[in-house]
C-alpha positions in Angstrom: 14.0 -10.2 -21.5 11.9 -7.1 -20.7 9.3 -9.3 -18.8 12.1 -10.8 -16.7 13.4 -7.4 -15.8 9.9 -6.2 -14.8 9.3 -9.3 -12.8 12.6 -8.7 -11.0 11.4 -5.1 -10.2 8.2 -6.7 -8.7 10.3 -9.1 -6.6 12.5 -6.2 -5.3 9.5 -4.0 -4.5 7.8 -6.9 -2.7 10.9 -7.8 -0.7 11.4 -4.2 0.4 7.7 -3.9 1.3 7.8 -7.1 3.4 11.0 -6.1 5.2 9.5 -2.7 6.0 6.3 -4.2 7.3 8.3 -6.7 9.4 10.4 -3.9 10.9 7.3 -1.8 11.7 5.5 -4.8 13.2 8.3 -5.2 15.8 7.0 -1.9 17.3 3.5 -3.1 18.0 4.3 -4.5 21.5 6.6 -1.6 22.3 3.9 1.0 21.4 1.3 -0.9 23.3 3.5 -0.8 26.4 4.1 2.9 25.9 0.3 3.6 25.7 0.0 2.0 29.1 2.7 4.2 30.6 2.1 7.5 28.9 -0.7 10.0 29.5 -3.3 10.8 26.9 -2.7 13.9 24.8 -5.5 16.5 24.4 -8.3 14.0 24.8 -7.2 12.1 21.6 -7.2 8.8 23.5 -3.5 8.3 22.9 -0.2 9.9 23.8 1.4 12.6 21.7 4.0 11.6 19.1 6.6 13.5 21.1 5.8 11.5 24.2 6.2 8.3 22.1 9.6 9.6 20.8 10.8 10.4 24.3 9.6 7.0 25.6 11.5 5.2 22.7 14.6 7.3 23.3 14.7 6.7 27.1 18.1 5.3 28.1 16.7 2.1 29.5 15.0 1.2 26.2 17.1 3.1 23.6 15.3 1.7 20.6 17.0 2.9 17.5 14.9 4.4 14.7 15.0 3.1 11.1 18.2 5.2 10.3 19.8 4.2 13.6 19.3 7.6 15.1 17.1 8.9 17.9 13.3 9.2 17.6 11.6 12.5 16.9 7.9 13.3 16.7 8.2 13.2 12.9 9.8 9.8 12.8 7.0 8.4 15.1 4.5 10.0 12.7 6.1 8.3 9.7 6.0 5.0 11.6 2.3 5.5 12.3 1.7 6.4 8.7 3.7 3.5 7.3 0.7 2.2 5.4 1.1 5.1 2.9 4.5 3.8 1.7 3.4 0.2 1.8 0.3 0.9 -0.3 2.4 2.9 -2.8 4.8 0.0 -3.3 1.9 -2.4 -3.6 0.5 -0.1 -6.3 3.8 -0.1 -8.1 3.9 -3.9 -8.1 0.3 -3.9 -9.4 1.0 -1.5 -12.2 4.0 -3.5 -13.4 2.1 -6.8 -13.3 -0.8 -5.3 -15.2 1.5 -3.8 -17.8 3.0 -7.3 -18.4 -0.5 -8.8 -18.7 -1.6 -6.1 -21.1 1.5 -6.6 -23.3 0.9 -10.4 -23.4 -2.8 -9.8 -24.2 -2.0 -8.1 -27.5 -0.3 -11.3 -28.8 -2.3 -14.0 -27.1 -4.8 -16.5 -28.5 -8.2 -17.2 -26.9 -6.9 -19.9 -24.5 -3.9 -17.8 -23.4 -6.3 -14.8 -22.9 -8.3 -16.9 -20.4 -5.2 -17.7 -18.5 -4.2 -14.0 -18.5 -7.7 -13.0 -17.2 -7.2 -15.4 -14.3 -3.7 -14.0 -13.7 -5.2 -10.5 -13.7 -7.8 -11.5 -11.2 -5.1 -13.0 -8.9 -3.0 -9.8 -9.2 -6.1 -7.7 -8.2 -6.7 -10.0 -5.2 -3.1 -9.7 -4.2 -3.4 -5.9 -4.4 -6.5 -5.9 -2.3 -4.9 -8.1 0.3 -1.7 -5.9 0.4 -3.7 -2.8 0.9 -5.7 -4.3 3.7 -2.5 -5.6 5.3 -1.0 -2.1 5.2 -4.0 -0.6 6.9 -4.1 -3.4 9.4 -0.5 -2.8 10.4 -1.0 0.9 10.8 -4.1 0.3 12.9 -2.2 -2.2 15.1 0.7 0.3 15.6 -1.9 2.8 16.9 -3.5 0.2 19.2 -6.7 0.0 17.1 -8.5 -2.9 15.5 -8.9 -3.1 11.7 -11.5 -5.2 9.9 -10.7 -5.9 6.2 -12.7 -3.8 3.9 -13.5 -3.8 0.2 -11.2 -1.7 -1.9 -12.9 1.7 -2.4 -14.4 2.3 -5.9 -11.8 5.1 -6.5 -9.0 2.5 -6.2 -10.8 0.0 -8.4 -9.2 -0.2 -11.8 -11.3 -1.4 -14.7 -9.7 -4.2 -16.6 -8.2 -3.3 -19.9 -9.6 -6.5 -21.3 -13.1 -5.5 -20.3 -12.7 -1.8 -21.0 -12.1 -2.3 -24.7 -15.3 -4.3 -25.1 -17.4 -1.7 -23.2 -16.4 1.3 -25.3 -19.0 2.5 -27.7 -18.2 4.2 -30.9 -21.7 5.6 -31.4 -21.3 8.2 -28.7 -21.9 11.8 -29.8 -18.8 14.0 -30.1 -19.0 17.3 -28.3 -17.7 20.2 -30.3 -16.7 23.6 -28.9 -17.5 26.5 -31.2 -15.6 29.7 -31.1 -17.4 33.0 -31.7 -14.2 34.8 -32.6 
């Protein structure tokens, strides 16, 4: 029962992430058009966020923001930084999936553990793809090109299945002495 509930959470997170990415992707051609019409800001190679907001709010376009209001420089900034939320939701999906795998691992026989190791590898590949997709979307919104990259070491999570095997019990224990 718990596994079904957790898998339902994954489905909900994934659905929301995909809908948000689809909504943001609709702005790629609009922002490309805006870049052609708007002047550069302070030598940055692109217009200011306020210029984008004014362009999107112009009466001939009148593109509503996510909350159906007018655009501000902050809402344009959130659109450009959409990858942060998308990666966060991908990480939540990943954490839930790994928790399910770890729970099953405790009660699994050898053959089931092989299947769980394969499932973990698939979940990790999905996570890497989702992170690259989020960065790619953000780059396209800014009019830049993004090439897929390996996930940085700081985001790599060591498998719990492999972590248990690599722990050594013979390591010395550090003791802090008090002179008081």
